[in-house]
Each structure stands twice: as structure tokens, then as C-alpha cells.
C-alpha positions in Angstrom: 9.1 6.5 5.2 8.5 5.9 1.5 6.9 8.5 -0.8 4.4 6.0 -2.5 6.3 5.8 -5.6 6.0 1.9 -6.7 9.8 0.9 -8.4 8.8 -2.7 -9.2 5.7 -5.2 -8.5 7.4 -8.6 -7.1 6.2 -12.2 -6.6 5.0 -14.2 -3.5 6.6 -17.4 -4.0 6.5 -19.0 -0.7 4.5 -18.3 2.3 5.6 -20.2 5.9 3.3 -20.1 8.9 5.0 -19.5 12.0 3.0 -19.8 15.2 1.2 -16.5 14.8 3.8 -15.1 12.4 3.7 -15.3 8.9 7.0 -15.0 6.7 6.5 -14.3 2.8 9.4 -15.1 0.7 9.4 -12.5 -2.7 11.2 -13.1 -5.6 12.0 -9.7 -7.7 15.4 -8.7 -9.6 17.0 -6.5 -7.5 17.5 -8.6 -4.2 21.1 -7.9 -5.0 20.5 -4.7 -3.6 19.1 -5.4 -0.1 19.9 -6.4 3.2 18.7 -7.6 6.0 17.3 -5.1 8.5 15.8 -2.9 5.6 12.5 -1.4 5.6 10.3 -2.0 2.9 6.8 -1.3 1.7 4.8 -4.3 0.2 1.3 -2.9 -0.6 1.9 0.0 1.3 2.7 -2.1 4.5 6.5 -1.4 5.9 8.3 -4.9 6.8 11.8 -6.1 7.3 13.8 -8.0 5.2 15.0 -10.7 7.4 16.8 -12.9 4.6 17.8 -12.4 1.7 18.9 -15.1 -1.5 20.7 -13.2 -4.5 20.8 -16.5 -6.2 16.8 -17.0 -6.6 16.7 -13.6 -6.5 14.5 -14.0 -3.0 14.2 -12.0 0.0 12.1 -12.6 3.4 10.0 -10.7 5.7 7.9 -11.2 8.6 4.3 -10.3 9.4 2.6 -10.7 12.8 -0.8 -11.9 13.5 -2.0 -8.3 14.1 0.2 -6.8 10.6 -2.0 -9.8 9.2 -5.3 -8.8 10.5 -5.2 -5.0 9.8 -3.8 -5.4 6.2 -4.4 -7.3 3.1 -1.5 -9.8 4.0 -3.7 -12.6 5.5 -5.2 -12.8 2.0 -1.7 -13.2 -0.3 -1.0 -16.4 -2.1 1.5 -18.2 -3.9 1.7 -16.0 -7.0 0.5 -12.9 -5.5 1.5 -9.3 -7.2 2.9 -7.0 -4.9 3.7 -3.2 -4.8 7.3 -2.5 -4.0 9.2 0.6 -2.8 12.3 0.8 -0.4 12.8 4.1 2.0 13.5 7.6 0.5 16.4 8.8 0.1 17.3 12.1 1.6 19.1 13.2 -1.2 16.5 12.0 -3.6 13.2 13.6 -5.3 10.1 13.4 -3.6 7.2 12.6 -6.2 4.7 11.5 -4.1 3.4 11.8 -0.8 4.8 11.5 2.5 3.8 7.9 3.4 4.3 6.1 6.7 4.1 2.5 5.5 1.9 2.1 8.3 -1.5 0.9 6.7 -4.4 2.4 8.9 -7.2 0.3 7.4 -8.2 -1.7 4.6 -10.8 -0.9 1.9 -12.8 -2.8 -0.7 -12.7 -2.2 -4.7 -16.3 -1.7 -5.7 -16.0 -1.0 -9.1 -13.6 0.0 -12.1 -14.4 2.0 -14.9 -12.3 1.9 -18.4 -12.2 5.6 -19.2 -10.9 5.2 -23.0 -7.4 5.9 -22.0 -7.5 5.7 -18.3 -9.1 3.8 -15.4 -11.5 5.1 -12.6 -11.1 3.1 -9.1 -14.1 3.2 -6.5 -13.1 1.7 -2.8 -15.7 1.7 0.3 -14.0 1.3 3.8 -15.6 1.3 7.2 -15.7 5.1 8.3 -12.9 5.3 11.4 -12.3 8.4 13.2 -9.6 11.3 11.7 -9.8 9.0 8.7 -10.9 10.9 5.8 -10.0 11.8 2.4 -11.4 15.4 0.4 -11.4 15.9 -3.7 -7.7 16.4 -4.6 -6.1 15.1 -1.9 -3.9 12.3 -1.3 -4.3 8.7 -0.4 -1.9 5.7 -0.8 -3.4 2.8 -2.2 -1.3 -0.4 -2.1 1.4 2.0 -1.4 0.7 3.8 -4.4 0.2 7.9 -4.3 -3.0 9.2 -5.8 -5.0 12.0 -5.7 -8.4 11.5 -5.1 -11.0 12.3 -7.4 -14.6 11.7 -5.7 -15.1 11.7 -1.3 -17.4 10.7 0.3 -18.0 9.2 4.2 -16.2 5.7 3.8 -16.1 5.9 0.1 -13.6 7.7 -2.2 -12.4 7.3 -6.3 -8.7 7.3 -7.9 -8.1 7.9 -11.7 -5.2 5.5 -13.1 -2.9 6.5 -15.8 -1.8 3.3 -18.1 1.7 3.2 -16.6 0.8 3.6 -13.2 -1.7 0.0 -14.2 0.9 -1.2 -15.6 3.6 -1.0 -13.5 1.6 -1.8 -10.4 -0.7 -4.7 -9.1 -3.7 -2.3 -10.3 -4.4 -4.1 -13.2 -5.6 -7.0 -11.1 -8.3 -4.9 -8.9 -11.8 -6.5 -9.6 -14.3 -6.0 -7.9 -14.2 -7.1 -4.2 -10.5 -6.9 -4.4 -9.4 -5.6 -0.5 -6.5 -2.9 -0.7 -4.3 -1.4 1.7 -4.9 2.2 2.4 -3.1 4.6 4.1 -4.9 8.3 5.1 -2.6 11.6 4.3 -1.0 11.9 7.6 -1.5 15.9 7.2 -5.4 15.5 7.0 -5.3 13.2 9.8 -2.8 15.8 12.1 -6.1 18.6 11.3 -8.8 16.0 11.7 -7.5 15.1 14.9 -6.7 19.0 15.8 -10.3 20.1 15.0 -11.6 17.3 17.0 -9.8 18.7 20.2 -10.6 22.3 18.9 -14.9 21.5 19.1 -14.8 19.1 21.9 -13.2 21.6 24.4 
């Protein structure tokens, strides 16, 4: 379980193909606090740490074929900057919203607008059952907990403040960038309940 508050960005330093699996070696400065079997959000995708190297400040995670196909991980490359968040502590503050680390689907950035002090990002996605956004609702974009500004079928926008722009990989987004989205879990439950109600 995560909150969508990115701690830091890491850098992909090595990509190792093994059959249909891919091992990503990631560099970040808090590896000495990590351990094998720990879950961590990578661009909103929950992955298990399988190896750590505190000398090089590197750790390794593995993505299976389904993960590579349903997320943006298949497009990662050496030098890619990835948003990282460790799982939430039960005694910590809940600053974002409930993020499971289960990417629902990918979306594509269609426009970035500089609003003189903040940025507006527009995304499109293939509409799927129960995957919905609503104005002022929550959404996770590459693991970042955000509030939806504009919303319509297959499209939404979010506003980014300078702090978020600087500490996440949003500053690398441009037209055509593929990102991971996880829709609000409560919204998905409500949509599912309404679907069952109106079809019975």
C-alpha cells in the first residue's frame, strides 16, 4: 500500500533480459535502508526488491512479461528517471490517497502547458470498464498522487506545482510520453456497484 507521495527519483543503470523477465538495476541514495523482499513503487508499479548493493547504491527489481506489457516499464532505458516510494508506514501521515501499486493501464501525454508558476498536463487513455476520472477526484500518475482538473471519457488533466515538477519525473514529460495510471480505488468500487445495480 502506498500514498502517492514520491520520496525520490532513481536512475536505471542496467537492464538484464532473462527469458521473458527483465531485471532492472536502479541507483538511489537510500539503498542502505532497503532489504530483499521489500515492496516499492516504481512509477506507480509495485515491484519486489530481489537484490541490493550498498557499495554501489544500487538495487534490483524484476518485471514479468505481463507487467512489461501493461505498464511503461517496457519502455524504460539506461538513464531513465523513475519515481520511487516505499510502502506506507501504519504510524505515518497519510498525505496522498490510497494507491495500491497496481497499474490499471497506461496513458499518453498529449500536451504540457506552462501556466507561469505551475504546469498543466493533459493525458489520453483507452477507456475501459470502471476506469474513470472525475473533476477534483484522485488519480495516480507514475505513482504521484494528484487531483484531476479536467475530466472526460478517455481524457484528463492535472496541475503540477514546482516542487512536484522538480522532485518527480514530471519534468521529463513531453508530448507522446507514456505514463502509468492507477484510478482511484473508491471510484472503481462505486462504478462497479452502479454497474451491477443498473444491470440487475
